[in-house]
N, C-alpha and C positions, 0 to 999 in steps of 0.2 A: 605385757604382750611378749609372746614367745618369740625366739629368733625366727622361726619359720613364718610366724604371723607378721613380723616386722618386714621380712623380705617380700612377703606377698603384698603387703600395703605399699612398699616402695615400688614395686614393679607396677601395681595398680595405678599409682600416682604418676609414674613415668608414662604409662600407656594413655592416661587421661590427658596429660600435658602434650603428649605427641599427637593425639587425635585433635586437641584444640589447635595446635599449631598447623596441622594438616588442614582443618577447616578454614583457618584464617588465610592460608595460602591459596586454597581452592576458591574461596570467596573473592579474593583479590584477582586470581586468574580469570574467574568468570566476568568480574567487573572490567577488567582490562580487555578481555576478548569482546565484550558487548560494546566497549568504547571503540574498539578497532572495527567492529561490523558497521557501526553508524558513522559514515564519513561526515566531514563537516559540510555545511550548506554552501554550495557553490554560488558565485555572484551572477551566473547566467545559467542558461538551459543546459541540460546534459545532452550531448550530441552523439554518443555511442555507448556500447555496452549497457543497454537499457535494463537487462536482468542482472542486477548486481545490488549489494546492500545500499540502502538509501539513507539520507540524513534523518535525523530524529525530529528535525524541525523544518518549517517552512515560514519564512518571515511574512507576517501579514495574515497568515491562515491559522485556523484551528487545526490541531492534529487530534484525530479521534481514534480511540481504540474501539475494538468490536462491540463492546458493551455501549459505548456512547453512541456509535453508529446505529446500533439496533434500536436504541431508545428513540432516536430521531426518526428512524424508519417506521417504528410502530405508532409514533405520534402523528406521522404524516405531515411533518412541518418543514421538511426540506426536500429539494429535488436531488435525486441520486443520478450521477452521471458516470457511466462506465467508459473508460477510454482504452480498453484492450485493442491492440491493433488487429486488423483483419488480414489474414495472410493473402498475398497476391497469388493469382493464378500462376502455377509454375511455368517458367520459360520452357519452350521447346516441346510443349504437348502438341501432338499431331492435330491437324485441323479436324474439327468434328468431335473431338474428345470432350465428354461431359466433364465439367468440373463443378464440384459442390464444395462450398465453404465448410471447413470442419465446424461442428456445432459448438456454440458457446452459451454457457449458462450464466446467468447474472442475477443480481438482487432484484426480486419483483418490484416492478414499477420504475426501474431505473432506464434511463435513456442511454442507449449505446451510440457513442460517437467514436467509431474506430478511427485510428491513425492520427488523432489530433494531439498526441502526446510526444511526438518526435521533437527533437530539439529545434529543428528548422522545418518550417511548413511552406508549401507553395501557396500562392494566392487563393487558389480554389479551396484548399483544405483549411486555410485560416478563415475564409468566408463561411465554410461549412461549420466550423467550430463556433464562430460567433453567432451564426443563426441557431445552432443547437442551444447555446447558452441563453439567447433571448427567448427561445421557445420554452425552455425548462424554467426559467425565471419569470416568465410572462412579462418580460420587459422591465422587471424591477431589479436594479443593481444592488438592492439591499436584500433580495430574497436569499435565504439560505441554500447553498449548494454544497453537496457532498461529492467529491471527486475521487475516483478509485479505479483500480486495475487489479493487479494481483500482488502478493507479498513480494517485496524487493523488485519493484518495477518502477523505473524512473518515469515511465509514461505518465502515471498519475501525478507524480511530483511536478513534472514540466507542465502538464495541463492546468493544474491548480495554480501554479506560478503564473501562467498566461492568463488565466481568468482574473487574477488579481491585477495584472497589468492592463487588462481590458476595462478595468474600473469596477468590478464586482467586489463588494465590501463585506460579504458574509460567506467566505469561502472556507470550507472545511476539507482537509485532505485525510483520507482514510487509507493509511498505508498497508494495512493487513488485507484489504480488498476482498475478492471473492474467496481466497484461500482461508483467511481468518473466519470469514462469515460461515463457510461450510464447516470448519472445524468446530465452530460454536454450535453446531446442529441447526442453523438457521436456513430457510428455504432458498433455493436457487430455481430459476425457471429458464427455459430456452429464450434466448434474446435474438432480436433482429435488428441490424443497424438501422438508424434513422436515415431515411432517404436523403 
């Protein structure tokens, strides 16, 4: 090998080693960042900052990715329950002002139970949630339920935890919600809250 060839090979080897080291550091950084994004599962309900990174788990529930949720949806074997909150009428609107809720698109066939994912519910909202679960499950606590909202939304985590505590035994939490569903090219349709 010529001196120039040896130098080129040495530089190439150093470049490959540096690239490999960079890849290892980058992969570790991504893993650490992912771990930081998924907080530990709390012992109780989340009571504030509902749009924030959620845990990767929910004790007692199955955690579904978009493919698994879509498979259940296509099979028609689970009741899908959307818990996205419904925005309240803004305070201070002049009398007679027409207020229209912003449109909400959800997974076709899902039951929309707004405002049931807050950490603390009043008696009326608690009863509304229980009646919705009863209707969705047809009174069967073993019926499969898929509870969702949007990505990084504690509302669905809280609601799924509450369903488990209410005695439902086949609860799945879909943390990607309508965001993951839409990104996968799956259909969304206009939703109306359950009365």
